[in-house]
C-alpha positions as CSV (number, residue, x, y, z in Angstrom):
1,M,0.0,0.0,0.0
2,A,1.4,3.4,-0.9
3,T,1.6,6.3,1.4
4,P,-1.6,8.3,1.2
5,A,-1.5,11.9,-0.3
6,K,-1.5,14.5,2.3
7,L,-3.9,17.2,1.1
8,P,-5.9,19.9,2.8
9,G,-8.6,18.1,4.9
10,G,-6.6,14.9,5.6
11,K,-5.0,11.9,3.9
12,Y,-6.3,10.6,0.7
13,H,-6.0,7.1,-0.8
14,C,-6.4,6.1,-4.4
15,E,-8.8,3.5,-5.2
16,G,-6.6,0.5,-4.9
17,D,-5.2,1.6,-1.6
18,A,-8.7,2.3,-0.2
19,A,-9.7,-1.2,-1.2
20,D,-6.7,-2.5,0.7
21,V,-7.6,-0.5,3.9
22,L,-11.1,-2.0,3.7
23,G,-9.8,-5.5,3.0
24,K,-11.9,-5.7,-0.3
25,S,-11.2,-5.8,-4.0
26,V,-11.2,-2.7,-6.2
27,T,-14.2,-4.3,-8.0
28,T,-16.2,-4.6,-4.8
29,L,-15.3,-1.0,-3.9
30,R,-16.5,0.2,-7.4
31,N,-19.7,-1.8,-7.2
32,R,-20.6,-0.4,-3.8
33,R,-19.8,3.2,-5.1
34,R,-22.0,2.7,-8.1
35,R,-24.9,1.2,-5.9
36,G,-24.6,4.2,-3.5
37,Y,-23.5,2.5,-0.3
38,G,-19.8,2.7,-0.4
39,P,-17.6,5.1,1.6
40,P,-17.6,8.7,0.6
41,Y,-15.1,9.8,-2.1
42,V,-14.0,12.6,-4.3
43,T,-13.3,12.6,-8.0
44,V,-10.4,14.3,-9.6
45,G,-10.6,13.9,-13.3
46,R,-11.6,10.3,-13.8
47,S,-9.8,9.0,-10.6
48,K,-11.5,8.5,-7.2
49,F,-9.8,9.2,-3.9
50,Y,-10.9,8.3,-0.4
51,R,-10.1,10.3,2.7
52,E,-8.6,8.1,5.3
53,E,-10.9,9.5,8.1
54,S,-14.0,8.8,5.9
55,L,-13.1,5.2,5.3
56,I,-12.6,4.6,9.1
57,D,-16.0,6.4,9.8
58,W,-17.8,4.4,7.2
59,L,-16.4,1.1,8.7
60,R,-17.6,2.3,12.1
61,K,-21.2,2.9,10.7
62,M,-21.2,-0.5,9.0
63,E,-20.2,-2.1,12.2
64,K,-23.1,-0.4,14.1
65,A,-25.5,-1.2,11.3
66,V,-24.6,-4.9,11.5
67,A,-25.0,-4.9,15.3
68,I,-28.5,-3.2,15.0
69,I,-29.6,-5.8,12.4
70,A,-28.3,-8.7,14.5
71,M,-30.2,-7.3,17.6
72,A,-33.4,-6.9,15.6
73,I,-33.3,-10.5,14.2
74,L,-32.7,-11.8,17.8
75,M,-35.7,-9.8,19.2
76,A,-37.9,-10.9,16.4
77,S,-37.0,-14.5,16.9
78,M,-37.8,-14.2,20.6
79,L,-41.2,-12.7,19.8
80,I,-42.2,-15.5,17.6
81,G,-40.5,-18.2,19.8
82,L,-37.7,-19.3,17.6
83,S,-34.5,-20.6,18.9
84,I,-31.2,-19.2,17.3
85,A,-28.2,-21.1,18.2
């Protein structure tokens, strides 16, 4: 992974490095961006750049969303009497 560019507003990663930070492929990152649920980015020409702080914030939000969904599933299963092992 290359050193992120230090620009006003923080450190920015190119598309490949951002994918490495997230532990995903560039294709996955592109698909998420096109579908509107990937991390925030900026476009310079035809290149996409991701601010390091935004990548970390996006990961935290995803973590919280997964925890909320898991809790909702657990509560719903308790209401209808299912056992989740």
